[in-house]
Backbone bond lengths (Angstrom), bond angles and torsions (degrees), N, CA, C in turn:
res aa  C-N    CA-C-N  psi(-1)  N-CA   C-N-CA  omega(-1)  CA-C   N-CA-C  phi
1 X - - - 1.451 - - 1.528 108.47 -
2 X 1.311 115.04 136.83 1.460 122.17 -179.06 1.525 109.64 -101.33
3 X 1.324 116.24 144.09 1.460 122.29 174.21 1.528 106.60 -91.00
4 X 1.331 116.16 118.11 1.463 122.16 179.92 1.519 107.30 -115.30
5 X 1.342 116.29 136.65 1.464 118.86 -177.24 1.517 112.19 -142.15
6 X 1.324 114.22 157.52 1.461 124.06 164.52 1.514 105.30 -120.37
7 X 1.325 116.77 147.80 1.458 120.40 -179.12 1.520 109.59 -145.78
8 X 1.324 116.03 136.42 1.464 120.58 177.03 1.519 112.19 -95.27
9 X 1.310 116.39 -45.58 1.464 120.13 -173.77 1.526 113.41 -118.63
10 X 1.326 117.58 1.05 1.461 120.49 174.24 1.512 115.92 107.24
11 X 1.325 119.13 -15.31 1.464 120.54 -177.47 1.529 111.65 -69.43
12 X 1.331 117.08 -41.97 1.465 120.29 178.45 1.524 109.85 -65.56
13 X 1.314 117.06 -41.78 1.465 120.71 177.91 1.532 110.47 -60.63
14 X 1.311 116.56 -43.80 1.461 120.82 -179.88 1.532 110.68 -60.31
15 X 1.342 116.30 -46.31 1.459 120.12 178.33 1.526 111.37 -63.58
16 X 1.331 117.73 -43.62 1.465 121.24 -179.16 1.530 110.49 -60.37
17 X 1.312 117.10 -44.66 1.462 120.63 -179.65 1.531 111.41 -67.06
18 X 1.325 117.00 -40.11 1.468 120.38 177.01 1.528 110.28 -62.60
19 X 1.332 116.94 -43.84 1.453 121.96 -179.93 1.530 110.90 -64.64
20 X 1.315 116.34 -40.63 1.464 120.25 176.90 1.519 112.05 -61.17
21 X 1.329 116.40 -43.08 1.478 120.03 178.60 1.520 111.18 -65.06
22 X 1.324 117.09 -44.47 1.470 119.83 -174.65 1.528 112.83 -73.44
23 X 1.338 117.86 -24.73 1.469 120.28 -177.74 1.528 112.74 -111.25
24 X 1.327 116.50 -0.41 1.468 122.24 -179.57 1.530 111.51 59.23
25 X 1.318 116.35 40.83 1.463 123.07 177.88 1.526 109.33 -107.09
26 X 1.325 115.30 150.16 1.455 120.92 175.75 1.527 108.79 -69.97
27 X 1.316 116.61 141.32 1.466 123.25 179.96 1.525 108.38 -123.10
28 X 1.326 116.60 131.25 1.467 121.51 179.15 1.519 110.36 -133.78
29 X 1.321 116.12 134.59 1.457 120.65 167.24 1.527 106.70 -67.09
30 X 1.311 117.67 154.15 1.462 123.03 -176.97 1.530 111.92 -48.61
31 X 1.322 117.56 -49.57 1.468 120.83 -176.93 1.530 110.96 -62.13
32 X 1.304 116.78 -41.39 1.467 121.12 178.07 1.526 110.39 -65.52
33 X 1.328 117.18 -40.99 1.466 121.31 -179.30 1.521 111.19 -61.41
34 X 1.326 117.46 -36.31 1.464 120.63 -179.88 1.525 112.02 -60.57
35 X 1.322 117.08 -35.95 1.463 119.70 -178.34 1.530 113.06 -92.84
36 X 1.323 118.26 -22.96 1.467 120.33 -175.10 1.524 115.02 -99.17
37 X 1.320 117.39 -29.18 1.465 120.10 -174.96 1.524 111.10 -102.40
38 X 1.299 115.45 141.42 1.461 121.39 176.41 1.532 109.62 -69.59
39 X 1.324 117.33 146.71 1.469 118.81 172.20 1.532 109.64 -56.66
40 X 1.317 115.95 139.36 1.460 121.08 -178.78 1.512 114.60 86.51
41 X 1.320 117.50 -0.02 1.470 120.28 178.11 1.525 110.05 -63.84
42 X 1.342 117.55 142.64 1.463 119.68 177.74 1.533 110.96 -73.19
43 X 1.329 116.21 132.36 1.464 120.86 -179.16 1.524 111.13 -138.93
44 X 1.311 114.34 153.72 1.464 122.89 162.98 1.518 103.12 -99.03
45 X 1.332 117.27 117.68 1.460 120.51 -177.18 1.518 110.46 -99.35
46 X 1.345 116.48 131.53 1.456 123.32 178.39 1.532 108.89 -124.05
47 X 1.339 115.56 135.26 1.455 119.11 178.75 1.510 111.46 -154.69
48 X 1.330 116.52 158.88 1.461 120.12 178.02 1.530 110.84 -71.29
49 X 1.318 115.37 150.56 1.464 120.78 177.65 1.520 110.25 -89.03
50 X 1.318 114.69 138.50 1.461 121.18 173.09 1.515 105.72 -137.37
51 X 1.327 116.71 109.70 1.468 122.91 -177.35 1.529 111.02 55.08
52 X 1.327 116.53 39.76 1.457 121.74 177.45 1.513 114.74 85.67
53 X 1.323 117.76 -12.06 1.460 121.50 -178.58 1.533 110.06 -93.95
54 X 1.333 116.35 133.73 1.466 121.42 177.12 1.528 107.07 -79.09
55 X 1.315 116.35 112.67 1.463 122.79 -177.06 1.526 111.04 -57.42
56 X 1.317 115.65 127.62 1.459 121.60 175.69 1.516 115.63 85.97
57 X 1.331 117.53 -3.73 1.462 120.21 -176.76 1.527 112.25 -61.65
58 X 1.324 117.84 -42.63 1.460 120.23 -178.78 1.531 110.91 -60.06
59 X 1.330 116.96 -42.11 1.469 121.03 177.40 1.524 110.50 -64.15
60 X 1.323 116.29 -42.92 1.464 120.61 -178.80 1.531 110.74 -62.76
61 X 1.313 117.14 -40.56 1.469 120.88 180.00 1.522 111.41 -65.67
62 X 1.319 117.69 -32.08 1.464 120.90 178.29 1.531 111.50 -72.13
63 X 1.304 117.47 -30.51 1.469 121.68 -172.87 1.533 113.45 -97.68
64 X 1.338 116.79 -38.76 1.462 121.02 -172.42 1.530 111.55 -122.43
65 X 1.310 114.84 170.62 1.469 121.12 171.93 1.524 105.93 -90.11
66 X 1.317 117.33 97.81 1.463 122.25 -176.76 1.525 107.84 -79.31
67 X 1.336 115.52 110.31 1.465 121.21 -176.34 1.521 112.14 -90.45
68 X 1.347 117.51 -22.38 1.464 123.39 176.79 1.519 107.81 -158.48
69 X 1.330 115.70 156.28 1.461 122.02 -178.02 1.525 108.69 -129.92
70 X 1.325 115.41 137.30 1.461 120.55 176.81 1.521 108.97 -131.54
71 X 1.325 115.82 121.51 1.453 121.62 174.46 1.511 110.01 -97.45
72 X 1.319 116.32 142.36 1.460 121.83 179.03 1.522 107.76 -119.41
73 X 1.334 115.86 123.12 1.455 120.52 -177.65 1.510 111.83 -138.64
74 X 1.313 115.62 -171.47 1.465 118.78 -177.40 1.520 113.60 -106.10
75 X 1.316 117.96 -6.80 1.463 120.94 -179.83 1.528 111.03 -79.43
76 X 1.327 117.18 152.18 1.463 119.42 174.60 1.530 109.60 -61.62
77 X 1.336 117.56 144.89 1.466 119.65 -179.55 1.524 111.77 -66.96
78 X 1.317 115.67 154.22 1.453 121.25 177.86 1.509 110.23 172.78
79 X 1.332 117.23 167.82 1.462 120.59 -177.13 1.534 113.18 -61.63
80 X 1.328 117.60 -28.99 1.463 119.51 -179.67 1.529 111.57 -68.19
81 X 1.317 117.62 -30.81 1.473 120.78 177.70 1.528 109.57 -67.36
82 X 1.326 116.95 -47.97 1.465 120.99 179.53 1.534 110.05 -62.01
83 X 1.336 117.17 -40.63 1.468 120.66 178.84 1.530 110.59 -62.42
84 X 1.321 117.32 -42.97 1.461 121.92 178.51 1.523 110.90 -64.72
85 X 1.323 116.65 -43.07 1.467 120.94 178.33 1.528 110.49 -63.54
86 X 1.313 116.67 -40.00 1.459 121.40 -179.78 1.525 111.54 -62.97
87 X 1.323 116.23 -38.28 1.472 120.33 178.05 1.529 111.97 -70.77
88 X 1.333 117.20 -35.62 1.462 121.59 -172.93 1.527 114.08 -89.37
89 X 1.331 118.10 -12.97 1.464 121.74 -174.54 1.514 110.08 -132.54
90 X 1.325 116.08 130.30 1.464 118.60 173.80 1.523 107.49 -87.63
91 X 1.327 116.30 118.63 1.466 120.41 179.86 1.525 112.22 -120.42
92 X 1.320 118.15 0.87 1.458 120.60 -178.92 1.517 110.52 61.27
93 X 1.314 115.86 -130.76 1.472 121.86 -179.77 1.531 112.63 -86.39
94 X 1.307 117.72 -4.35 1.464 121.49 -176.16 1.532 110.79 -67.94
95 X 1.329 116.77 138.62 1.464 118.39 175.01 1.529 111.24 -68.08
96 X 1.316 115.16 151.11 1.453 122.66 -177.27 1.525 108.53 -116.97
97 X 1.335 116.08 129.05 1.462 122.01 -179.31 1.527 109.46 -123.01
98 X 1.338 115.27 158.05 1.460 121.04 176.81 1.518 108.85 -134.83
99 X 1.324 116.03 137.30 1.461 122.50 174.47 1.525 108.83 -127.78
100 X 1.315 115.36 137.34 1.465 119.29 175.88 1.519 108.23 -83.96
101 X 1.325 114.88 119.61 1.461 120.37 -178.76 1.506 111.34 -96.77
102 X 1.309 116.32 -82.38 1.452 120.29 -179.01 1.518 110.11 164.98
103 X 1.297 114.71 -160.49 1.462 121.33 -177.60 1.514 107.98 -144.61
104 X 1.336 115.87 128.28 1.464 122.34 179.60 1.524 108.43 -126.94
105 X 1.330 117.55 81.24 1.469 120.33 -174.17 1.527 114.24 -59.37
106 X 1.332 118.06 -26.88 1.467 120.39 -179.06 1.525 112.39 -75.07
107 X 1.353 117.09 -12.35 1.463 120.68 -178.56 1.525 113.22 -98.47
108 X 1.323 116.99 1.98 1.472 120.37 178.88 1.526 109.22 -124.94
109 X 1.306 115.48 162.09 1.456 120.93 -179.00 1.527 112.58 -72.67
110 X 1.325 114.01 169.06 1.463 121.09 -177.27 1.524 111.51 -58.33
111 X 1.331 117.53 -45.36 1.455 120.78 -176.18 1.530 111.50 -62.46
112 X 1.321 116.84 -44.03 1.466 119.98 179.37 1.531 110.48 -66.10
113 X 1.318 117.43 -39.80 1.476 120.25 176.57 1.516 110.26 -58.79
114 X 1.304 116.11 -44.87 1.469 121.14 -178.52 1.527 110.70 -65.10
115 X 1.335 116.97 -43.59 1.466 120.88 179.67 1.530 110.88 -61.89
116 X 1.319 116.70 -44.57 1.461 120.39 -179.92 1.523 110.01 -66.04
117 X 1.308 117.24 -42.08 1.456 120.28 179.99 1.522 110.77 -60.02
118 X 1.326 116.63 -43.60 1.468 120.21 -179.47 1.532 111.28 -68.02
119 X 1.315 117.34 -41.88 1.467 121.25 -176.34 1.519 112.43 -74.97
120 X 1.310 117.62 -31.48 1.463 120.49 -170.79 1.518 114.31 -106.09
121 X 1.303 117.56 4.16 1.460 120.26 -176.68 1.522 113.01 -52.04
122 X 1.311 117.39 -39.93 1.456 120.09 -175.14 1.530 113.36 -78.13
123 X 1.335 118.07 -20.69 1.463 119.09 -175.22 1.525 113.68 -94.94
124 X 1.291 118.55 -15.84 1.464 120.21 -176.09 1.521 109.46 -138.97
125 X 1.326 114.14 160.20 1.455 116.21 177.57 1.529 109.93 -75.08
126 X 1.323 115.55 154.49 1.458 120.75 -176.38 1.520 112.06 -62.41
127 X 1.333 116.59 -32.92 1.459 119.56 -179.02 1.532 110.54 -62.47
128 X 1.346 116.62 -42.87 1.461 121.23 177.89 1.522 110.04 -61.09
129 X 1.337 117.21 -43.78 1.458 120.32 -178.37 1.525 111.97 -66.31
130 X 1.315 118.04 -33.38 1.460 120.69 -179.59 1.522 112.57 -82.04
131 X 1.347 117.20 -39.40 1.458 120.46 -174.85 1.524 113.53 -98.44
132 X 1.311 116.52 -27.46 1.458 120.06 -178.09 1.509 111.97 86.49
133 X 1.317 115.05 -179.48 1.453 121.51 179.29 1.517 109.87 168.86
134 X 1.322 115.59 167.45 1.460 121.01 -177.42 1.518 110.77 -125.13
135 X 1.330 114.88 140.15 1.460 122.34 174.47 1.524 110.51 -115.65
136 X 1.328 116.89 11.31 1.461 121.93 -178.43 1.520 108.98 -64.32
137 X 1.344 115.67 127.44 1.462 121.46 179.56 1.523 109.54 -154.71
138 X 1.324 116.39 143.87 1.463 121.35 -179.81 1.526 112.07 -55.81
139 X 1.326 117.64 -39.79 1.474 119.03 -175.98 1.531 112.32 -62.67
140 X 1.319 118.17 -22.80 1.463 120.84 177.84 1.534 112.16 -67.59
141 X 1.321 116.91 -19.75 1.463 121.85 -175.93 1.528 114.23 -81.07
142 X 1.315 118.73 -7.40 1.469 121.64 -173.33 1.532 113.89 -50.54
143 X 1.339 121.01 -47.94 1.467 119.27 179.98 1.533 113.09 -61.00
144 X 1.327 116.98 -40.32 1.465 120.61 177.97 1.522 111.51 -68.05
145 X 1.312 117.33 -41.76 1.457 120.98 177.91 1.525 110.61 -61.02
146 X 1.332 116.41 -44.33 1.462 120.63 179.25 1.530 110.90 -61.90
147 X 1.313 116.91 -42.38 1.465 119.82 178.79 1.536 110.93 -64.96
148 X 1.341 116.53 -45.16 1.466 120.59 -178.56 1.529 112.18 -64.31
149 X 1.330 117.41 -32.11 1.479 120.29 178.40 1.527 111.59 -58.41
150 X 1.315 116.65 -29.90 1.469 121.65 -176.31 1.528 112.35 -89.86
151 X 1.328 117.38 -1.34 1.464 121.32 -177.10 1.524 110.67 -98.93
152 X 1.340 116.90 147.15 1.478 120.23 178.12 1.509 111.70 -68.16
């Protein structure tokens, strides 16, 4: 199984590459996967969250056999995040995972910065929203690593 990802600000890419190293799995950016992987290939799909939706998941489901889905966002992990992701994304029988990435306001446009600031004001301090930060850490990957260990 190949790890396929899309990334806007680099946090999803960082997690995908870390997961690939720790599990010895091939990792492909979405564009690379389109040219290298056969349609219907089994993949673990990773993408950034936008309003609870995993970016690019619908495209990935049309092209590949999505065996698991992982959304990367800036909110602290918890059951409410998984519940929101479950409502916003059709994953069928595939397990759904969440990783806290971070926020890089300098890597996104003004409109997206403004939208995130308005939507996330109550969940994070203003300094984090203005300056950004990363929560990417190897220990966050444990649930995904455990799941991948059981896969062919």
